C-alpha positions as CSV (number, residue, x, y, z in Angstrom):
1,M,-7.0,-0.7,-31.9
2,A,-5.3,1.5,-30.4
3,K,-3.0,1.9,-27.4
4,V,-1.0,5.0,-25.0
5,V,1.8,3.7,-23.2
6,K,3.7,6.4,-21.6
7,F,7.5,5.5,-20.0
8,G,8.3,6.5,-16.9
9,G,12.2,8.2,-15.7
10,S,13.7,4.5,-14.9
11,S,12.1,3.2,-18.0
12,L,14.2,6.3,-20.2
13,A,16.9,6.4,-17.9
14,S,20.2,4.8,-20.3
15,A,20.4,3.2,-24.2
16,E,19.9,0.2,-22.8
17,Q,16.7,1.2,-20.3
18,F,15.1,2.9,-24.2
19,E,16.4,-0.7,-26.3
20,K,13.8,-2.5,-23.6
21,V,11.6,0.6,-24.8
22,G,11.3,-0.1,-28.2
23,K,11.0,-4.2,-27.9
24,I,8.2,-3.5,-26.0
25,I,5.9,-1.2,-28.4
26,H,7.1,-3.2,-31.4
27,E,5.8,-6.2,-31.1
28,D,2.6,-5.0,-30.7
29,K,1.4,-2.5,-33.1
30,D,-1.4,-1.4,-31.5
31,R,0.9,1.3,-28.7
32,R,0.5,3.6,-31.5
33,Y,1.6,6.8,-29.2
34,V,4.3,7.2,-26.6
35,V,4.6,9.2,-24.0
36,P,7.7,9.7,-22.6
37,S,9.4,11.1,-19.1
38,A,12.4,12.5,-18.8
39,P,15.9,10.3,-17.9
40,G,14.8,8.6,-14.4
41,K,17.7,7.7,-12.4
42,R,20.6,5.2,-13.8
43,N,21.6,4.4,-10.5
44,S,21.1,4.3,-6.6
45,K,23.5,7.5,-6.6
46,D,23.1,9.4,-9.7
47,T,20.6,12.6,-10.0
48,K,17.1,12.8,-11.9
49,V,18.3,15.1,-15.2
50,T,15.0,16.8,-14.0
51,D,17.0,17.6,-10.6
52,M,19.5,19.1,-12.9
53,L,17.8,20.7,-14.6
54,Y,15.9,23.0,-12.3
55,A,19.7,23.2,-10.3
56,C,20.8,24.6,-13.4
57,Y,18.5,27.0,-14.0
58,D,18.3,28.1,-10.2
59,L,22.2,29.3,-10.8
60,A,21.2,31.5,-14.3
61,E,18.3,32.6,-12.5
62,S,20.6,33.7,-9.9
63,G,22.7,35.4,-12.3
64,Q,26.2,32.4,-11.7
65,D,27.6,30.6,-14.6
66,F,25.5,27.7,-15.4
67,S,27.2,26.1,-18.8
68,A,28.9,23.5,-16.6
69,A,25.7,21.6,-15.5
70,L,24.4,22.3,-18.9
71,R,26.6,20.5,-20.3
72,A,27.0,17.7,-17.9
73,I,22.5,17.3,-18.9
74,E,24.1,17.0,-22.4
75,A,26.7,14.9,-21.7
76,R,23.3,12.3,-20.4
77,Y,21.9,12.5,-23.8
78,D,24.9,12.2,-26.3
79,E,24.9,9.1,-23.9
80,I,21.6,7.6,-24.4
81,I,21.6,8.7,-28.9
82,S,25.7,7.5,-28.6
83,G,24.2,4.1,-26.7
84,L,21.7,3.6,-29.1
85,G,23.4,4.5,-32.7
86,L,21.9,7.2,-34.1
87,K,21.9,10.2,-36.1
88,L,20.6,13.1,-34.1
89,S,22.6,15.8,-32.5
90,L,20.4,18.3,-30.0
91,K,23.1,21.1,-29.8
92,D,20.2,23.8,-31.3
93,E,17.7,22.2,-29.0
94,F,20.5,23.1,-26.3
95,A,21.3,26.5,-27.9
96,T,17.4,27.3,-27.9
97,I,17.3,26.2,-23.4
98,E,21.0,28.2,-23.3
99,K,19.3,31.4,-24.1
100,S,16.0,31.1,-22.4
101,F,17.5,29.9,-19.7
102,R,20.0,33.1,-20.0
103,E,16.4,35.3,-20.8
104,K,14.9,34.0,-17.2
105,A,11.7,31.8,-18.9
106,G,11.6,30.2,-16.3
107,R,11.5,27.3,-13.4
108,D,8.4,24.6,-15.7
109,Y,10.6,25.9,-18.8
110,A,13.7,24.6,-17.1
111,A,11.9,21.3,-15.8
112,S,9.6,20.7,-19.0
113,R,12.7,20.0,-21.0
114,G,13.9,16.5,-19.7
115,E,10.7,15.5,-21.3
116,Y,11.3,17.4,-24.6
117,L,14.8,16.2,-25.7
118,N,13.8,12.3,-24.6
119,G,10.9,13.2,-26.2
120,H,12.8,14.2,-29.8
121,I,15.4,11.0,-28.9
122,M,12.1,8.9,-29.1
123,A,10.7,10.0,-32.0
124,A,14.0,9.4,-33.6
125,Y,14.9,6.1,-32.2
126,L,11.1,4.4,-33.1
127,G,10.9,6.4,-36.6
128,F,7.8,8.2,-35.5
129,E,6.6,11.3,-35.7
130,F,6.9,14.5,-32.4
131,V,4.9,16.5,-31.6
132,D,5.8,19.0,-28.5
133,A,2.8,19.2,-26.2
134,A,3.1,22.5,-25.8
135,T,1.0,23.0,-29.2
136,V,-1.6,20.6,-28.1
137,I,-2.1,20.7,-24.1
138,F,-3.5,24.0,-22.7
139,F,-3.8,25.7,-19.2
140,D,-5.9,28.7,-19.0
141,E,-5.0,31.7,-18.1
142,N,-5.7,31.3,-14.6
143,G,-2.6,28.0,-15.1
144,N,-5.8,25.4,-14.9
145,F,-5.9,22.4,-17.6
146,D,-8.0,23.5,-20.0
147,A,-9.4,20.3,-20.4
148,D,-12.0,21.6,-23.5
149,K,-9.5,22.9,-25.7
150,T,-6.4,20.1,-25.0
151,Q,-9.1,17.6,-26.2
152,E,-11.0,19.6,-29.5
153,V,-6.3,20.6,-30.5
154,L,-5.4,17.2,-29.3
155,S,-7.4,15.0,-31.0
156,E,-7.3,16.6,-34.4
157,K,-3.0,17.0,-34.5
158,L,-3.1,12.9,-33.5
159,K,-6.2,11.4,-35.9
160,S,-3.8,12.2,-39.3
161,M,-0.7,10.7,-37.4
162,K,-0.7,6.1,-37.2
163,N,1.8,7.0,-34.8
164,A,3.7,9.5,-32.5
165,V,5.5,11.0,-29.5
166,V,3.9,13.6,-26.9
167,P,5.8,14.2,-23.8
168,G,4.5,14.2,-20.8
169,F,4.2,16.7,-17.5
170,Y,3.9,20.1,-19.6
171,G,1.6,22.0,-21.8
172,A,1.4,25.9,-22.9
173,M,-0.1,29.3,-21.4
174,P,-2.6,31.3,-23.5
175,D,0.9,33.3,-23.7
176,G,2.4,30.2,-24.9
177,S,4.4,30.1,-21.7
178,V,5.1,26.7,-20.5
179,K,3.7,25.5,-17.4
180,T,4.2,22.2,-16.0
181,F,1.8,19.7,-14.3
182,S,1.8,20.3,-10.0
183,R,1.6,17.1,-9.2
184,G,1.3,12.9,-11.6
185,G,3.2,14.6,-14.0
186,S,3.6,12.2,-17.9
187,D,0.7,9.8,-16.0
188,I,-1.4,13.0,-17.0
189,T,-0.3,13.7,-19.9
190,G,-1.0,9.7,-20.6
191,S,-4.3,10.1,-19.8
192,I,-4.9,12.9,-21.6
193,V,-3.7,11.6,-24.6
194,A,-5.4,8.4,-24.3
195,K,-9.2,9.9,-23.8
196,A,-8.2,12.2,-26.7
197,I,-7.6,9.2,-29.6
198,H,-10.5,7.2,-27.4
199,A,-7.5,4.2,-26.6
200,D,-8.7,1.2,-25.9
201,V,-5.8,0.9,-23.2
202,Y,-3.9,3.5,-21.6
203,E,-0.5,1.2,-20.4
204,N,2.1,2.9,-18.1
205,W,5.2,1.8,-18.0
206,T,7.4,1.4,-14.7
207,D,10.1,-0.4,-12.8
208,V,7.2,-2.5,-10.8
209,S,4.7,-5.0,-11.6
210,G,2.1,-3.5,-10.4
211,F,-0.1,-2.3,-7.6
212,L,0.8,-3.9,-4.7
213,I,-1.7,-4.3,-1.8
214,A,1.2,-3.0,1.0
215,D,3.7,-0.5,1.0
216,P,7.1,-3.2,0.3
217,R,8.9,-1.0,2.7
218,I,6.4,-2.5,5.6
219,I,5.9,-5.9,4.8
220,R,8.5,-8.2,2.0
221,N,7.3,-9.0,-1.2
222,P,3.4,-8.4,-1.0
223,E,1.1,-9.6,-2.7
224,K,0.1,-7.6,-6.0
225,I,-3.5,-6.7,-7.2
226,E,-4.4,-8.2,-10.4
227,F,-7.9,-5.8,-11.2
228,I,-8.4,-2.6,-8.7
229,T,-11.2,-0.3,-9.8
230,Y,-11.0,3.7,-10.4
231,R,-13.4,4.1,-6.5
232,E,-11.0,1.4,-4.9
233,L,-7.5,3.7,-6.1
234,R,-9.1,6.7,-5.5
235,E,-9.1,5.9,-2.1
236,L,-6.0,4.3,-1.6
237,A,-4.1,7.3,-3.0
238,Y,-5.5,8.6,-0.5
239,M,-4.4,7.2,2.6
240,G,-0.3,7.7,0.3
241,A,-0.5,5.0,-2.1
242,S,1.9,6.2,-4.6
243,V,1.5,4.3,-8.0
244,L,-0.8,6.7,-9.9
245,H,-2.2,10.5,-9.1
246,E,-5.3,10.6,-9.2
247,D,-5.4,13.7,-11.6
248,A,-4.0,10.9,-13.8
249,I,-7.1,8.7,-13.6
250,F,-9.8,11.4,-14.4
251,P,-9.3,11.3,-18.4
252,V,-9.5,7.9,-18.6
253,R,-12.4,7.0,-15.9
254,Q,-14.4,9.9,-17.7
255,E,-14.2,7.9,-20.9
256,G,-14.2,4.8,-19.5
257,I,-10.4,3.4,-21.0
258,P,-8.5,0.6,-18.9
259,I,-5.2,1.4,-17.0
260,N,-2.4,-1.4,-17.6
261,I,0.2,-0.1,-15.1
262,R,3.0,-3.0,-16.2
263,N,6.7,-3.1,-15.8
264,T,9.8,-2.5,-18.5
265,N,12.1,-4.7,-17.3
266,M,9.4,-7.9,-16.6
267,P,7.4,-7.1,-19.4
268,Q,6.0,-10.6,-19.3
269,D,4.2,-10.2,-15.8
270,S,0.6,-8.6,-17.0
271,G,0.6,-5.9,-14.3
272,T,-2.4,-4.3,-12.6
273,W,-5.2,-3.9,-14.1
274,I,-7.1,-0.2,-13.5
275,V,-10.9,-0.5,-14.2
276,G,-13.8,1.4,-13.5
277,S,-15.6,-2.7,-12.5
278,T,-15.2,-5.5,-12.7
279,C,-16.7,-8.5,-12.3
280,Q,-13.0,-10.6,-11.6
281,K,-13.3,-11.8,-7.6
282,S,-10.0,-10.7,-5.4
283,R,-7.8,-13.6,-3.8
284,Y,-8.7,-12.0,-0.8
285,T,-11.3,-10.2,0.5
286,I,-9.1,-6.7,0.7
287,T,-7.5,-4.9,-2.6
288,G,-5.2,-3.1,0.0
289,I,-3.9,-1.8,2.7
290,A,-2.9,1.7,3.3
291,G,-2.1,5.0,5.6
292,K,-0.3,8.0,6.3
293,K,1.1,9.1,9.7
294,G,0.8,12.7,11.8
295,F,-2.5,12.9,12.5
296,C,-4.1,14.7,15.6
297,A,-7.9,14.1,17.2
298,V,-9.2,17.1,18.3
299,N,-12.1,15.2,21.0
300,I,-15.1,17.2,21.3
301,E,-17.5,16.7,24.4
302,K,-20.8,17.9,25.2
303,D,-23.8,17.0,26.6
304,M,-27.7,16.3,24.4
305,M,-24.8,17.1,21.3
306,N,-27.4,14.6,19.7
307,S,-30.2,17.4,19.6
308,E,-28.5,20.6,19.2
309,V,-28.8,21.5,15.5
310,G,-25.5,23.4,13.8
311,F,-23.2,22.1,16.5
312,G,-21.0,20.4,13.5
313,R,-21.3,23.4,11.4
314,K,-20.0,25.4,13.7
315,V,-17.2,23.0,15.2
316,L,-16.3,22.7,11.4
317,Q,-16.0,26.3,11.3
318,A,-13.6,26.9,14.0
319,F,-11.1,24.6,11.6
320,E,-12.4,27.0,8.7
321,E,-11.3,30.0,10.0
322,S,-7.9,28.7,10.7
323,D,-7.8,27.5,7.3
324,I,-7.4,23.4,7.6
325,S,-9.6,20.7,6.8
326,F,-10.2,18.1,8.2
327,E,-9.4,14.5,7.6
328,H,-12.6,11.9,8.9
329,L,-15.5,13.3,11.3
330,P,-16.3,10.2,13.6
331,S,-18.9,11.0,15.6
332,G,-21.3,9.3,18.9
333,I,-23.9,10.6,21.5
334,D,-22.9,13.4,23.0
335,T,-18.8,12.8,21.1
336,M,-17.9,14.6,18.3
337,T,-13.8,13.5,17.3
338,V,-12.0,16.0,14.0
339,F,-9.3,14.5,12.5
340,V,-6.4,16.9,11.4
341,H,-3.0,16.6,9.5
342,Q,-0.9,17.5,12.8
343,D,1.7,19.6,10.8
344,E,-1.2,22.3,10.0
345,F,-3.2,21.8,12.7
346,I,-0.3,22.1,15.5
347,H,1.1,25.8,15.3
348,K,-3.4,27.1,15.3
349,E,-4.2,24.7,17.5
350,Q,-4.6,27.4,20.4
351,K,-6.9,29.2,17.5
352,V,-8.5,27.1,17.1
353,V,-9.4,25.1,20.3
354,S,-10.9,29.0,21.7
355,A,-13.1,29.6,18.1
356,I,-15.2,25.9,19.0
357,H,-15.9,26.8,22.9
358,R,-16.6,30.6,21.0
359,L,-18.7,28.9,18.4
360,A,-20.2,26.1,19.6
361,K,-19.8,25.7,24.0
362,P,-18.1,22.6,24.6
363,D,-18.5,20.8,27.8
364,T,-14.6,19.6,27.1
365,V,-11.6,19.9,24.1
366,D,-9.3,17.3,24.6
367,I,-6.4,16.7,21.7
368,E,-4.7,13.8,20.6
369,S,-1.2,13.8,18.8
370,D,0.8,11.8,16.7
371,L,-1.9,9.5,15.5
372,A,-1.7,7.8,12.2
373,L,-4.6,5.8,10.1
374,I,-4.9,3.2,8.1
375,A,-7.3,2.2,5.4
376,V,-8.0,-1.4,4.4
377,V,-9.7,-1.3,0.7
378,G,-11.5,-4.2,-0.9
379,R,-14.8,-4.3,-2.7
380,G,-15.2,-7.9,-0.9
381,M,-15.8,-7.0,1.7
382,R,-19.7,-5.8,0.4
383,S,-20.1,-9.3,0.9
384,T,-18.1,-10.4,3.1
385,R,-19.1,-11.0,6.7
386,G,-17.5,-10.2,10.1
387,T,-13.8,-8.3,7.8
388,A,-14.1,-5.6,10.7
389,G,-14.3,-8.0,13.4
390,R,-11.2,-9.7,12.1
391,I,-9.5,-6.3,12.4
392,F,-9.7,-6.2,14.9
393,S,-8.8,-9.2,16.1
394,A,-5.9,-9.1,14.3
395,L,-4.7,-5.9,16.1
396,A,-5.9,-6.7,19.2
397,H,-3.6,-10.3,19.2
398,A,-0.4,-7.7,18.0
399,H,-1.7,-6.4,21.0
400,I,-2.6,-2.3,18.9
401,N,-5.1,0.0,20.5
402,V,-7.4,1.4,18.3
403,K,-8.1,5.3,18.9
404,M,-10.3,4.9,15.7
405,I,-12.4,3.3,13.5
406,D,-15.1,4.7,10.6
407,Q,-16.7,3.3,7.2
408,G,-17.9,4.6,4.5
409,S,-21.4,3.8,3.2
410,S,-20.4,2.3,-0.2
411,E,-19.1,-0.3,2.6
412,I,-15.4,-0.7,0.1
413,N,-13.1,0.6,2.6
414,I,-12.4,0.6,6.7
415,I,-10.5,3.2,8.5
416,I,-8.5,2.8,11.4
417,G,-7.1,5.8,14.0
418,V,-3.8,4.2,15.3
419,S,-0.4,5.7,17.1
420,N,2.6,6.2,15.3
421,S,4.8,4.0,17.0
422,D,1.8,0.9,16.2
423,F,1.6,1.9,12.1
424,E,3.9,-0.6,10.9
425,T,3.0,-3.1,13.1
426,A,-0.9,-2.8,12.6
427,I,-0.7,-2.8,9.0
428,R,1.6,-6.2,8.8
429,A,-0.4,-7.3,11.0
430,I,-4.0,-6.6,9.0
431,Y,-1.9,-8.5,6.1
432,D,-1.1,-10.8,8.0
433,I,-4.7,-11.9,8.9
434,F,-6.1,-11.6,5.3
435,V,-3.7,-12.3,2.9
436,V,-0.6,-14.5,4.9
437,T,-3.4,-16.8,6.4
438,R,-5.4,-17.3,1.9
439,L,-1.6,-18.0,0.5
């Protein structure tokens, strides 16, 4: 059995955190492949090493003296090395970085050094082999991840290694220059490594004990989700829930490899399991609640719209011409509403409205702004009658006006539109009706 374990920046911010990580890895011999992030914040006033590297490189690129900034970064790593009692020097590595900065190697190269250096420390601390991600993870000439080449090279490389450390966040372009993942960073690398070795489990260690039913900034101490399917997670991530980016899920989803979100500071907690499918029933009808503010609703009305072939296409063409994508598209017999991001739409609204009139010839076009969308997601909704009714009842009791409701054909999610000002109250009301009343 083989597990890939990825540790986030907060898990590796100090020597003390490294020791926790080392204990976690050594407690299970199946934790054979480690993907480290760059050191994160040690406290709320601290700065992530990645941000320090960006700032340092910006000085170099503008021709300013960056030596003090680079020394400060080196001191962060020396503090970890000293705290762990390692006989390891990164002097040569920092000399190379300094030279590369002077030669303007690029912001991707600069940012990647955080993981690269932490990978060296991790490998020395664990006694594992170090594998530079730039030699096994590849991007094509357009900067897109080359999954096939990476799978072939990475699988072959790790096949002969019982244990290895592969830094997260970066790979290499065809010319050998360093390229970073735009989003999801080290989480994506961990998923790629898990796929390459056909891992039994991909453990993603962070500073939270799994995936929470709702945002803890809105709900105080929300309940944890024990099992969530890839599909449910995608729905919640799309609406703003932030644990794993969907790009980090795709490689392991292809292979049917489960992901286990764990807490480095509470390793005894079982965390959240992300799986393809499961017979495990949730304690509640819903799995999670997530949402985002800042939407506009463009309401189009036209008598007999439903019998006019191509009407919807013409309306959407007006948005396409202005390079605006839509989020949701509820419709009735004579009405059609297009939900879009307000910050993208506001500067182009009159151009879009004119195009709608020109292309679709509606009776009226009305715009409503400052709206929020909330997704209520759960596989248990399929087999539970009255879910939508309970949502409406909870919102009505909280004196919230529902602007829109849209249920997908999968029956695992319901999208509700409310005013921005009602966003937090709506989430609390939904959480209370499905979770608090069941505790």
